[in-house]
N, CA, C and O atoms as CSV, one atom per row, in Angstrom:
chain,resi,resn,atom,element,x,y,z
A,1,MET,N,N,0.853,-1.176,0.000
A,1,MET,CA,C,0.000,0.000,0.000
A,1,MET,C,C,0.890,1.227,0.000
A,1,MET,O,O,1.929,1.255,0.660
A,2,ILE,N,N,0.478,2.232,-0.739
A,2,ILE,CA,C,1.202,3.501,-0.722
A,2,ILE,C,C,0.191,4.632,-0.758
A,2,ILE,O,O,-0.832,4.544,-1.437
A,3,PHE,N,N,0.480,5.678,-0.034
A,3,PHE,CA,C,-0.389,6.846,0.031
A,3,PHE,C,C,0.467,8.051,-0.295
A,3,PHE,O,O,1.459,8.302,0.390
A,4,LEU,N,N,0.109,8.803,-1.323
A,4,LEU,CA,C,0.932,9.897,-1.810
A,4,LEU,C,C,0.167,11.209,-1.779
A,4,LEU,O,O,-1.047,11.238,-1.982
A,5,ARG,N,N,0.882,12.286,-1.524
A,5,ARG,CA,C,0.332,13.639,-1.557
A,5,ARG,C,C,1.020,14.400,-2.682
A,5,ARG,O,O,2.225,14.255,-2.887
A,6,SER,N,N,0.266,15.202,-3.402
A,6,SER,CA,C,0.831,15.917,-4.542
A,6,SER,C,C,1.658,17.116,-4.106
A,6,SER,O,O,1.326,17.801,-3.138
A,7,ILE,N,N,2.758,17.363,-4.849
A,7,ILE,CA,C,3.583,18.535,-4.579
A,7,ILE,C,C,3.855,19.377,-5.818
A,7,ILE,O,O,4.123,20.570,-5.678
A,8,VAL,N,N,3.800,18.817,-7.028
A,8,VAL,CA,C,4.123,19.572,-8.244
A,8,VAL,C,C,3.217,19.116,-9.385
A,8,VAL,O,O,2.872,17.937,-9.473
A,9,ILE,N,N,2.836,20.038,-10.249
A,9,ILE,CA,C,2.059,19.729,-11.459
A,9,ILE,C,C,2.874,20.166,-12.658
A,9,ILE,O,O,3.497,21.228,-12.644
A,10,SER,N,N,2.868,19.310,-13.740
A,10,SER,CA,C,3.706,19.734,-14.858
A,10,SER,C,C,3.422,19.322,-16.305
A,10,SER,O,O,4.307,19.714,-17.065
A,11,PRO,N,N,2.483,18.673,-16.868
A,11,PRO,CA,C,1.201,18.139,-16.427
A,11,PRO,C,C,1.294,16.807,-15.691
A,11,PRO,O,O,0.320,16.389,-15.065
A,12,LYS,N,N,2.480,16.105,-15.752
A,12,LYS,CA,C,2.594,14.895,-14.942
A,12,LYS,C,C,2.657,15.333,-13.487
A,12,LYS,O,O,3.447,16.207,-13.127
A,13,VAL,N,N,1.841,14.736,-12.670
A,13,VAL,CA,C,1.779,15.106,-11.261
A,13,VAL,C,C,2.842,14.324,-10.505
A,13,VAL,O,O,2.942,13.105,-10.644
A,14,THR,N,N,3.636,15.028,-9.707
A,14,THR,CA,C,4.586,14.344,-8.830
A,14,THR,C,C,4.067,14.448,-7.403
A,14,THR,O,O,3.332,15.374,-7.060
A,15,TRP,N,N,4.458,13.496,-6.590
A,15,TRP,CA,C,3.862,13.328,-5.271
A,15,TRP,C,C,4.931,13.195,-4.205
A,15,TRP,O,O,6.087,12.889,-4.501
A,16,LYS,N,N,4.543,13.422,-2.984
A,16,LYS,CA,C,5.391,13.196,-1.820
A,16,LYS,C,C,4.822,11.994,-1.081
A,16,LYS,O,O,3.659,12.002,-0.679
A,17,ALA,N,N,5.640,10.960,-0.900
A,17,ALA,CA,C,5.165,9.742,-0.233
A,17,ALA,C,C,4.892,10.029,1.238
A,17,ALA,O,O,5.749,10.566,1.941
A,18,GLN,N,N,3.698,9.670,1.702
A,18,GLN,CA,C,3.306,9.865,3.094
A,18,GLN,C,C,3.235,8.548,3.855
A,18,GLN,O,O,3.487,8.514,5.060
A,19,TYR,N,N,2.901,7.480,3.174
A,19,TYR,CA,C,2.774,6.181,3.827
A,19,TYR,C,C,3.077,5.107,2.800
A,19,TYR,O,O,2.585,5.158,1.673
A,20,ARG,N,N,3.899,4.123,3.195
A,20,ARG,CA,C,4.215,3.033,2.283
A,20,ARG,C,C,4.391,1.758,3.084
A,20,ARG,O,O,5.031,1.749,4.136
A,21,SER,N,N,3.811,0.676,2.570
A,21,SER,CA,C,4.041,-0.646,3.132
A,21,SER,C,C,3.998,-1.642,1.990
A,21,SER,O,O,3.437,-1.357,0.932
A,22,GLY,N,N,4.580,-2.790,2.196
A,22,GLY,CA,C,4.594,-3.793,1.137
A,22,GLY,C,C,5.611,-3.465,0.066
A,22,GLY,O,O,6.524,-2.668,0.280
A,23,LYS,N,N,5.444,-4.084,-1.083
A,23,LYS,CA,C,6.422,-3.944,-2.161
A,23,LYS,C,C,5.913,-3.008,-3.247
A,23,LYS,O,O,5.686,-3.417,-4.386
A,24,MET,N,N,5.739,-1.753,-2.877
A,24,MET,CA,C,5.387,-0.705,-3.828
A,24,MET,C,C,6.423,0.391,-3.667
A,24,MET,O,O,6.856,0.697,-2.556
A,25,TYR,N,N,6.815,0.980,-4.793
A,25,TYR,CA,C,7.889,1.961,-4.776
A,25,TYR,C,C,7.460,3.195,-5.555
A,25,TYR,O,O,6.763,3.090,-6.565
A,26,TYR,N,N,7.875,4.356,-5.087
A,26,TYR,CA,C,7.544,5.599,-5.760
A,26,TYR,C,C,8.819,6.314,-6.164
A,26,TYR,O,O,9.753,6.436,-5.371
A,27,ASN,N,N,8.854,6.797,-7.429
A,27,ASN,CA,C,9.986,7.579,-7.899
A,27,ASN,C,C,9.549,8.464,-9.063
A,27,ASN,O,O,9.011,7.977,-10.057
A,28,ASN,N,N,9.784,9.758,-8.930
A,28,ASN,CA,C,9.632,10.717,-10.024
A,28,ASN,C,C,8.272,10.649,-10.739
A,28,ASN,O,O,8.214,10.634,-11.968
A,29,GLY,N,N,7.196,10.608,-9.971
A,29,GLY,CA,C,5.862,10.623,-10.564
A,29,GLY,C,C,5.275,9.258,-10.862
A,29,GLY,O,O,4.132,9.167,-11.310
A,30,TYR,N,N,6.031,8.187,-10.623
A,30,TYR,CA,C,5.567,6.832,-10.934
A,30,TYR,C,C,5.534,5.964,-9.684
A,30,TYR,O,O,6.481,5.939,-8.898
A,31,LEU,N,N,4.429,5.256,-9.520
A,31,LEU,CA,C,4.267,4.266,-8.465
A,31,LEU,C,C,4.464,2.900,-9.111
A,31,LEU,O,O,3.688,2.510,-9.983
A,32,THR,N,N,5.493,2.172,-8.692
A,32,THR,CA,C,5.817,0.876,-9.282
A,32,THR,C,C,5.349,-0.241,-8.364
A,32,THR,O,O,5.636,-0.242,-7.167
A,33,VAL,N,N,4.624,-1.193,-8.944
A,33,VAL,CA,C,4.077,-2.331,-8.210
A,33,VAL,C,C,5.151,-3.411,-8.104
A,33,VAL,O,O,5.848,-3.694,-9.079
A,34,GLY,N,N,5.285,-4.015,-6.915
A,34,GLY,CA,C,6.320,-5.012,-6.683
A,34,GLY,C,C,5.839,-6.450,-6.670
A,34,GLY,O,O,6.659,-7.368,-6.658
A,35,ILE,N,N,4.524,-6.674,-6.672
A,35,ILE,CA,C,3.965,-8.028,-6.619
A,35,ILE,C,C,2.786,-8.104,-7.585
A,35,ILE,O,O,1.957,-7.195,-7.623
A,36,ASP,N,N,2.705,-9.185,-8.368
A,36,ASP,CA,C,1.537,-9.415,-9.225
A,36,ASP,C,C,0.292,-9.493,-8.349
A,36,ASP,O,O,0.290,-10.184,-7.330
A,37,GLY,N,N,-0.763,-8.789,-8.741
A,37,GLY,CA,C,-1.976,-8.857,-7.940
A,37,GLY,C,C,-3.115,-8.052,-8.516
A,37,GLY,O,O,-3.012,-7.465,-9.593
A,38,VAL,N,N,-4.200,-8.040,-7.772
A,38,VAL,CA,C,-5.366,-7.223,-8.088
A,38,VAL,C,C,-5.323,-6.045,-7.116
A,38,VAL,O,O,-5.287,-6.232,-5.900
A,39,TYR,N,N,-5.329,-4.824,-7.669
A,39,TYR,CA,C,-5.106,-3.615,-6.881
A,39,TYR,C,C,-6.282,-2.659,-6.972
A,39,TYR,O,O,-6.948,-2.553,-8.002
A,40,PHE,N,N,-6.518,-1.968,-5.872
A,40,PHE,CA,C,-7.447,-0.850,-5.826
A,40,PHE,C,C,-6.607,0.409,-6.009
A,40,PHE,O,O,-5.751,0.710,-5.177
A,41,VAL,N,N,-6.844,1.148,-7.092
A,41,VAL,CA,C,-6.105,2.371,-7.413
A,41,VAL,C,C,-7.054,3.546,-7.200
A,41,VAL,O,O,-8.208,3.494,-7.628
A,42,TYR,N,N,-6.579,4.607,-6.541
A,42,TYR,CA,C,-7.445,5.744,-6.238
A,42,TYR,C,C,-6.696,7.065,-6.389
A,42,TYR,O,O,-5.473,7.122,-6.262
A,43,CYS,N,N,-7.448,8.117,-6.661
A,43,CYS,CA,C,-6.862,9.450,-6.775
A,43,CYS,C,C,-7.940,10.494,-6.498
A,43,CYS,O,O,-9.091,10.344,-6.908
A,44,GLN,N,N,-7.548,11.542,-5.801
A,44,GLN,CA,C,-8.421,12.694,-5.591
A,44,GLN,C,C,-7.602,13.959,-5.804
A,44,GLN,O,O,-6.467,14.057,-5.338
A,45,MET,N,N,-8.184,14.928,-6.511
A,45,MET,CA,C,-7.525,16.213,-6.748
A,45,MET,C,C,-8.505,17.329,-6.396
A,45,MET,O,O,-9.707,17.222,-6.640
A,46,PHE,N,N,-7.968,18.395,-5.822
A,46,PHE,CA,C,-8.756,19.575,-5.474
A,46,PHE,C,C,-8.290,20.731,-6.356
A,46,PHE,O,O,-7.095,21.022,-6.413
A,47,TYR,N,N,-9.220,21.388,-7.041
A,47,TYR,CA,C,-8.894,22.417,-8.019
A,47,TYR,C,C,-9.352,23.786,-7.565
A,47,TYR,O,O,-10.345,23.935,-6.854
A,48,TYR,N,N,-8.607,24.765,-7.994
A,48,TYR,CA,C,-9.020,26.160,-7.890
A,48,TYR,C,C,-8.727,26.766,-9.255
A,48,TYR,O,O,-7.583,27.115,-9.548
A,49,ASP,N,N,-9.753,26.894,-10.091
A,49,ASP,CA,C,-9.516,27.369,-11.448
A,49,ASP,C,C,-10.810,27.906,-12.036
A,49,ASP,O,O,-11.681,27.131,-12.430
A,50,GLY,N,N,-10.942,29.200,-12.097
A,50,GLY,CA,C,-12.122,29.810,-12.694
A,50,GLY,C,C,-11.895,30.236,-14.128
A,50,GLY,O,O,-12.734,30.931,-14.701
A,51,THR,N,N,-10.765,29.832,-14.734
A,51,THR,CA,C,-10.429,30.277,-16.088
A,51,THR,C,C,-10.547,29.183,-17.138
A,51,THR,O,O,-10.689,29.496,-18.320
A,52,SER,N,N,-10.494,27.918,-16.754
A,52,SER,CA,C,-10.547,26.817,-17.713
A,52,SER,C,C,-11.985,26.394,-17.974
A,52,SER,O,O,-12.871,26.635,-17.153
A,53,SER,N,N,-12.212,25.761,-19.123
A,53,SER,CA,C,-13.530,25.200,-19.429
A,53,SER,C,C,-13.731,23.862,-18.744
A,53,SER,O,O,-14.849,23.500,-18.378
A,54,TYR,N,N,-12.631,23.126,-18.572
A,54,TYR,CA,C,-12.670,21.795,-17.968
A,54,TYR,C,C,-11.612,21.693,-16.886
A,54,TYR,O,O,-10.578,22.360,-16.936
A,55,ILE,N,N,-11.889,20.852,-15.913
A,55,ILE,CA,C,-10.887,20.476,-14.924
A,55,ILE,C,C,-10.886,18.962,-14.854
A,55,ILE,O,O,-11.907,18.325,-15.112
A,56,GLY,N,N,-9.753,18.386,-14.509
A,56,GLY,CA,C,-9.705,16.939,-14.406
A,56,GLY,C,C,-8.305,16.385,-14.464
A,56,GLY,O,O,-7.325,17.124,-14.548
A,57,TYR,N,N,-8.228,15.074,-14.419
A,57,TYR,CA,C,-6.951,14.372,-14.457
A,57,TYR,C,C,-7.174,12.976,-15.007
A,57,TYR,O,O,-8.308,12.516,-15.145
A,58,GLU,N,N,-6.069,12.309,-15.319
A,58,GLU,CA,C,-6.106,10.947,-15.852
A,58,GLU,C,C,-5.090,10.101,-15.105
A,58,GLU,O,O,-4.012,10.579,-14.753
A,59,VAL,N,N,-5.435,8.841,-14.861
A,59,VAL,CA,C,-4.536,7.891,-14.205
A,59,VAL,C,C,-4.105,6.875,-15.256
A,59,VAL,O,O,-4.929,6.340,-15.998
A,60,TYR,N,N,-2.804,6.618,-15.306
A,60,TYR,CA,C,-2.227,5.733,-16.322
A,60,TYR,C,C,-1.558,4.521,-15.686
A,60,TYR,O,O,-1.017,4.596,-14.583
A,61,LEU,N,N,-1.608,3.405,-16.404
A,61,LEU,CA,C,-0.868,2.196,-16.054
A,61,LEU,C,C,0.044,1.902,-17.235
A,61,LEU,O,O,-0.427,1.537,-18.312
A,62,ASP,N,N,1.342,2.061,-17.036
A,62,ASP,CA,C,2.334,1.902,-18.115
A,62,ASP,C,C,1.956,2.694,-19.361
A,62,ASP,O,O,2.061,2.189,-20.479
A,63,GLY,N,N,1.519,3.925,-19.169
A,63,GLY,CA,C,1.201,4.807,-20.285
A,63,GLY,C,C,-0.180,4.628,-20.888
A,63,GLY,O,O,-0.560,5.384,-21.782
A,64,LYS,N,N,-0.945,3.642,-20.419
A,64,LYS,CA,C,-2.307,3.420,-20.916
A,64,LYS,C,C,-3.294,4.007,-19.909
A,64,LYS,O,O,-3.228,3.704,-18.718
A,65,LYS,N,N,-4.210,4.850,-20.393
A,65,LYS,CA,C,-5.186,5.486,-19.515
A,65,LYS,C,C,-6.125,4.435,-18.932
A,65,LYS,O,O,-6.750,3.674,-19.670
A,66,ILE,N,N,-6.223,4.398,-17.580
A,66,ILE,CA,C,-7.113,3.441,-16.924
A,66,ILE,C,C,-8.248,4.129,-16.164
A,66,ILE,O,O,-9.285,3.513,-15.919
A,67,LEU,N,N,-8.066,5.389,-15.790
A,67,LEU,CA,C,-9.099,6.150,-15.091
A,67,LEU,C,C,-9.056,7.593,-15.574
A,67,LEU,O,O,-8.000,8.102,-15.953
A,68,LYS,N,N,-10.209,8.243,-15.556
A,68,LYS,CA,C,-10.259,9.649,-15.947
A,68,LYS,C,C,-11.347,10.342,-15.145
A,68,LYS,O,O,-12.445,9.810,-14.980
A,69,ALA,N,N,-11.037,11.523,-14.651
A,69,ALA,CA,C,-12.027,12.361,-13.976
A,69,ALA,C,C,-12.023,13.706,-14.687
A,69,ALA,O,O,-10.977,14.346,-14.794
A,70,VAL,N,N,-13.177,14.139,-15.172
A,70,VAL,CA,C,-13.266,15.426,-15.863
A,70,VAL,C,C,-14.604,16.079,-15.521
A,70,VAL,O,O,-15.620,15.408,-15.345
A,71,HIS,N,N,-14.572,17.379,-15.434
A,71,HIS,CA,C,-15.759,18.143,-15.059
A,71,HIS,C,C,-15.717,19.474,-15.797
A,71,HIS,O,O,-14.657,20.094,-15.887
A,72,SER,N,N,-16.831,19.914,-16.317
A,72,SER,CA,C,-16.871,21.228,-16.958
A,72,SER,C,C,-17.223,22.285,-15.922
A,72,SER,O,O,-18.008,22.046,-15.004
A,73,ILE,N,N,-16.632,23.444,-16.089
A,73,ILE,CA,C,-16.898,24.560,-15.187
A,73,ILE,C,C,-18.088,25.336,-15.735
A,73,ILE,O,O,-18.041,25.844,-16.855
A,74,VAL,N,N,-19.142,25.427,-14.953
A,74,VAL,CA,C,-20.359,26.094,-15.421
A,74,VAL,C,C,-20.422,27.557,-15.004
A,74,VAL,O,O,-21.205,28.325,-15.562
A,75,SER,N,N,-19.612,27.947,-14.038
A,75,SER,CA,C,-19.637,29.327,-13.567
A,75,SER,C,C,-18.260,29.726,-13.063
A,75,SER,O,O,-17.602,28.954,-12.366
A,76,LYS,N,N,-17.826,30.922,-13.410
A,76,LYS,CA,C,-16.538,31.413,-12.910
A,76,LYS,C,C,-16.609,31.715,-11.416
A,76,LYS,O,O,-15.576,31.892,-10.770
A,77,ASN,N,N,-17.811,31.776,-10.869
A,77,ASN,CA,C,-17.976,31.995,-9.434
A,77,ASN,C,C,-17.742,30.717,-8.636
A,77,ASN,O,O,-17.529,30.764,-7.425
A,78,ARG,N,N,-17.782,29.586,-9.315
A,78,ARG,CA,C,-17.560,28.300,-8.644
A,78,ARG,C,C,-16.175,27.797,-9.043
A,78,ARG,O,O,-16.045,26.966,-9.943
A,79,LYS,N,N,-15.164,28.294,-8.384
A,79,LYS,CA,C,-13.783,28.007,-8.765
A,79,LYS,C,C,-13.223,26.759,-8.107
A,79,LYS,O,O,-12.228,26.210,-8.580
A,80,TYR,N,N,-13.832,26.306,-7.039
A,80,TYR,CA,C,-13.309,25.160,-6.301
A,80,TYR,C,C,-14.038,23.890,-6.709
A,80,TYR,O,O,-15.255,23.901,-6.895
A,81,GLU,N,N,-13.309,22.811,-6.846
A,81,GLU,CA,C,-13.917,21.529,-7.216
A,81,GLU,C,C,-13.004,20.405,-6.732
A,81,GLU,O,O,-11.782,20.495,-6.845
A,82,THR,N,N,-13.599,19.362,-6.200
A,82,THR,CA,C,-12.865,18.159,-5.818
A,82,THR,C,C,-13.364,17.014,-6.677
A,82,THR,O,O,-14.569,16.848,-6.862
A,83,GLN,N,N,-12.435,16.222,-7.202
A,83,GLN,CA,C,-12.802,15.056,-8.001
A,83,GLN,C,C,-12.061,13.840,-7.476
A,83,GLN,O,O,-10.869,13.897,-7.174
A,84,TYR,N,N,-12.791,12.743,-7.373
A,84,TYR,CA,C,-12.238,11.472,-6.906
A,84,TYR,C,C,-12.584,10.401,-7.931
A,84,TYR,O,O,-13.680,10.397,-8.490
A,85,THR,N,N,-11.652,9.501,-8.171
A,85,THR,CA,C,-11.931,8.336,-8.999
A,85,THR,C,C,-11.122,7.160,-8.477
A,85,THR,O,O,-10.079,7.334,-7.847
A,86,SER,N,N,-11.620,5.958,-8.750
A,86,SER,CA,C,-10.914,4.756,-8.311
A,86,SER,C,C,-11.355,3.588,-9.174
A,86,SER,O,O,-12.364,3.654,-9.876
A,87,GLY,N,N,-10.580,2.524,-9.106
A,87,GLY,CA,C,-10.924,1.325,-9.848
A,87,GLY,C,C,-10.094,0.148,-9.384
A,87,GLY,O,O,-9.118,0.307,-8.652
A,88,ILE,N,N,-10.492,-1.031,-9.819
A,88,ILE,CA,C,-9.802,-2.275,-9.467
A,88,ILE,C,C,-9.188,-2.834,-10.737
A,88,ILE,O,O,-9.860,-2.968,-11.759
A,89,PHE,N,N,-7.880,-3.163,-10.660
A,89,PHE,CA,C,-7.133,-3.593,-11.838
A,89,PHE,C,C,-6.185,-4.732,-11.506
A,89,PHE,O,O,-5.626,-4.787,-10.411
A,90,GLU,N,N,-6.007,-5.650,-12.466
A,90,GLU,CA,C,-4.940,-6.647,-12.382
A,90,GLU,C,C,-3.665,-5.958,-12.813
A,90,GLU,O,O,-3.583,-5.429,-13.922
A,91,ILE,N,N,-2.663,-5.961,-11.940
A,91,ILE,CA,C,-1.404,-5.277,-12.230
A,91,ILE,C,C,-0.259,-6.244,-11.976
A,91,ILE,O,O,-0.243,-6.953,-10.969
A,92,SER,N,N,0.692,-6.267,-12.891
A,92,SER,CA,C,1.849,-7.159,-12.785
A,92,SER,C,C,3.032,-6.446,-12.148
A,92,SER,O,O,3.142,-5.221,-12.197
A,93,LYS,N,N,3.904,-7.230,-11.558
A,93,LYS,CA,C,5.132,-6.718,-10.959
A,93,LYS,C,C,5.885,-5.884,-11.993
A,93,LYS,O,O,6.056,-6.301,-13.139
A,94,GLY,N,N,6.330,-4.706,-11.573
A,94,GLY,CA,C,7.098,-3.825,-12.445
A,94,GLY,C,C,6.274,-2.807,-13.212
A,94,GLY,O,O,6.833,-1.867,-13.776
A,95,GLN,N,N,4.952,-2.974,-13.247
A,95,GLN,CA,C,4.122,-1.988,-13.940
A,95,GLN,C,C,4.058,-0.702,-13.117
A,95,GLN,O,O,4.152,-0.727,-11.890
A,96,ARG,N,N,3.895,0.435,-13.825
A,96,ARG,CA,C,3.940,1.741,-13.176
A,96,ARG,C,C,2.624,2.501,-13.349
A,96,ARG,O,O,2.028,2.520,-14.426
A,97,ILE,N,N,2.195,3.122,-12.256
A,97,ILE,CA,C,0.973,3.922,-12.226
A,97,ILE,C,C,1.385,5.392,-12.105
A,97,ILE,O,O,2.287,5.724,-11.337
A,98,SER,N,N,0.721,6.272,-12.866
A,98,SER,CA,C,1.021,7.702,-12.789
A,98,SER,C,C,-0.256,8.511,-12.989
A,98,SER,O,O,-1.283,7.983,-13.415
A,99,VAL,N,N,-0.172,9.802,-12.672
A,99,VAL,CA,C,-1.304,10.721,-12.814
A,99,VAL,C,C,-0.860,11.903,-13.671
A,99,VAL,O,O,0.225,12.448,-13.472
A,100,GLU,N,N,-1.707,12.297,-14.625
A,100,GLU,CA,C,-1.452,13.485,-15.438
A,100,GLU,C,C,-2.684,14.373,-15.411
A,100,GLU,O,O,-3.810,13.901,-15.258
A,101,SER,N,N,-2.443,15.669,-15.562
A,101,SER,CA,C,-3.541,16.627,-15.538
A,101,SER,C,C,-3.496,17.510,-16.781
A,101,SER,O,O,-2.876,18.573,-16.760
A,102,PRO,N,N,-4.148,17.080,-17.868
A,102,PRO,CA,C,-4.095,17.848,-19.109
A,102,PRO,C,C,-5.046,19.043,-19.166
A,102,PRO,O,O,-4.920,19.878,-20.061
A,103,PHE,N,N,-5.992,19.144,-18.233
A,103,PHE,CA,C,-7.034,20.157,-18.331
A,103,PHE,C,C,-6.807,21.369,-17.449
A,103,PHE,O,O,-7.001,22.500,-17.895
A,104,SER,N,N,-6.408,21.159,-16.228
A,104,SER,CA,C,-6.428,22.222,-15.229
A,104,SER,C,C,-5.044,22.798,-14.987
A,104,SER,O,O,-4.024,22.145,-15.208
A,105,LYS,N,N,-5.041,24.036,-14.530
A,105,LYS,CA,C,-3.788,24.729,-14.267
A,105,LYS,C,C,-3.551,24.967,-12.782
A,105,LYS,O,O,-2.402,25.062,-12.352
A,106,TYR,N,N,-4.601,25.063,-12.003
A,106,TYR,CA,C,-4.458,25.478,-10.614
A,106,TYR,C,C,-5.020,24.419,-9.673
A,106,TYR,O,O,-6.153,23.965,-9.827
A,107,TYR,N,N,-4.208,24.040,-8.701
A,107,TYR,CA,C,-4.584,23.018,-7.729
A,107,TYR,C,C,-4.287,23.527,-6.338
A,107,TYR,O,O,-3.425,24.383,-6.141
A,108,TYR,N,N,-5.008,22.992,-5.387
A,108,TYR,CA,C,-4.732,23.289,-3.994
A,108,TYR,C,C,-4.274,21.994,-3.351
A,108,TYR,O,O,-5.044,21.041,-3.238
A,109,PHE,N,N,-3.023,21.961,-2.931
A,109,PHE,CA,C,-2.459,20.730,-2.386
A,109,PHE,C,C,-2.374,20.816,-0.875
A,109,PHE,O,O,-1.463,21.412,-0.303
A,110,ASN,N,N,-3.339,20.209,-0.272
A,110,ASN,CA,C,-3.434,20.078,1.165
A,110,ASN,C,C,-3.486,18.582,1.428
A,110,ASN,O,O,-4.090,17.847,0.647
A,111,GLU,N,N,-2.885,18.121,2.481
A,111,GLU,CA,C,-2.777,16.672,2.698
A,111,GLU,C,C,-4.110,15.947,2.809
A,111,GLU,O,O,-4.151,14.723,2.682
A,112,THR,N,N,-5.185,16.660,3.038
A,112,THR,CA,C,-6.491,15.993,3.102
A,112,THR,C,C,-7.309,16.160,1.825
A,112,THR,O,O,-8.396,15.592,1.720
A,113,LEU,N,N,-6.810,16.930,0.846
A,113,LEU,CA,C,-7.597,17.235,-0.345
A,113,LEU,C,C,-7.098,16.585,-1.629
A,113,LEU,O,O,-7.913,16.230,-2.480
A,114,SER,N,N,-5.796,16.419,-1.796
A,114,SER,CA,C,-5.243,15.840,-3.026
A,114,SER,C,C,-4.343,14.672,-2.665
A,114,SER,O,O,-3.369,14.830,-1.930
A,115,PHE,N,N,-4.682,13.482,-3.196
A,115,PHE,CA,C,-3.901,12.288,-2.874
A,115,PHE,C,C,-4.057,11.243,-3.963
A,115,PHE,O,O,-4.955,11.323,-4.801
A,116,PHE,N,N,-3.164,10.261,-3.936
A,116,PHE,CA,C,-3.102,9.210,-4.955
A,116,PHE,C,C,-2.473,7.996,-4.296
A,116,PHE,O,O,-1.565,8.136,-3.477
A,117,GLY,N,N,-2.945,6.807,-4.642
A,117,GLY,CA,C,-2.347,5.610,-4.071
A,117,GLY,C,C,-2.958,4.343,-4.629
A,117,GLY,O,O,-3.827,4.374,-5.500
A,118,ALA,N,N,-2.478,3.228,-4.103
A,118,ALA,CA,C,-2.968,1.911,-4.511
A,118,ALA,C,C,-2.691,0.929,-3.387
A,118,ALA,O,O,-1.748,1.093,-2.613
A,119,PHE,N,N,-3.526,-0.090,-3.312
A,119,PHE,CA,C,-3.241,-1.191,-2.393
A,119,PHE,C,C,-3.726,-2.487,-3.016
A,119,PHE,O,O,-4.685,-2.508,-3.787
A,120,MET,N,N,-3.036,-3.576,-2.660
A,120,MET,CA,C,-3.358,-4.880,-3.230
A,120,MET,C,C,-4.541,-5.486,-2.489
A,120,MET,O,O,-4.558,-5.539,-1.259
A,121,LEU,N,N,-5.526,-5.941,-3.249
A,121,LEU,CA,C,-6.674,-6.638,-2.678
A,121,LEU,C,C,-6.368,-8.113,-2.487
A,121,LEU,O,O,-6.712,-8.704,-1.463
A,122,HIS,N,N,-5.715,-8.707,-3.491
A,122,HIS,CA,C,-5.261,-10.095,-3.385
A,122,HIS,C,C,-4.260,-10.368,-4.497
A,122,HIS,O,O,-4.179,-9.626,-5.476
A,123,GLU,N,N,-3.503,-11.440,-4.332
A,123,GLU,CA,C,-2.531,-11.811,-5.359
A,123,GLU,C,C,-3.253,-12.192,-6.635
A,123,GLU,O,O,-4.412,-12.606,-6.609
A,124,LYS,N,N,-2.551,-12.048,-7.758
A,124,LYS,CA,C,-3.138,-12.347,-9.062
A,124,LYS,C,C,-3.456,-13.830,-9.151
A,124,LYS,O,O,-2.613,-14.662,-8.815
A,125,PRO,N,N,-4.667,-14.180,-9.603
A,125,PRO,CA,C,-5.022,-15.598,-9.742
A,125,PRO,C,C,-4.126,-16.276,-10.781
A,125,PRO,O,O,-3.729,-15.662,-11.772
A,126,THR,N,N,-3.818,-17.542,-10.540
A,126,THR,CA,C,-2.969,-18.275,-11.495
A,126,THR,C,C,-3.788,-19.126,-12.424
A,126,THR,O,O,-3.234,-19.807,-13.287
């Protein structure tokens, strides 16, 4: 299990590791899985952006999009938005999970508002 907090946006999001157990490793925006298994992957981002038409982010597994959260901004008076997404995936040892934000420019990174992580539900069936 790993729990990460965001620190930089570029559009690839980089994170600061807050909690880690098991065989998962984080380096330079990528969370690498150490054991074949079925994983619960999750991400939440908090936005402050009254200038864009859309806000959102995408979660990738080895460069392939596996999750996406997107929302259109209906009013410039409503600048704050939180989006959460999650899913369950079979992931092999060595595969890497990352987050990118192609839509939004402004984020508020507070340890309770923006986070990303994964944990294994069970080993991969043989």
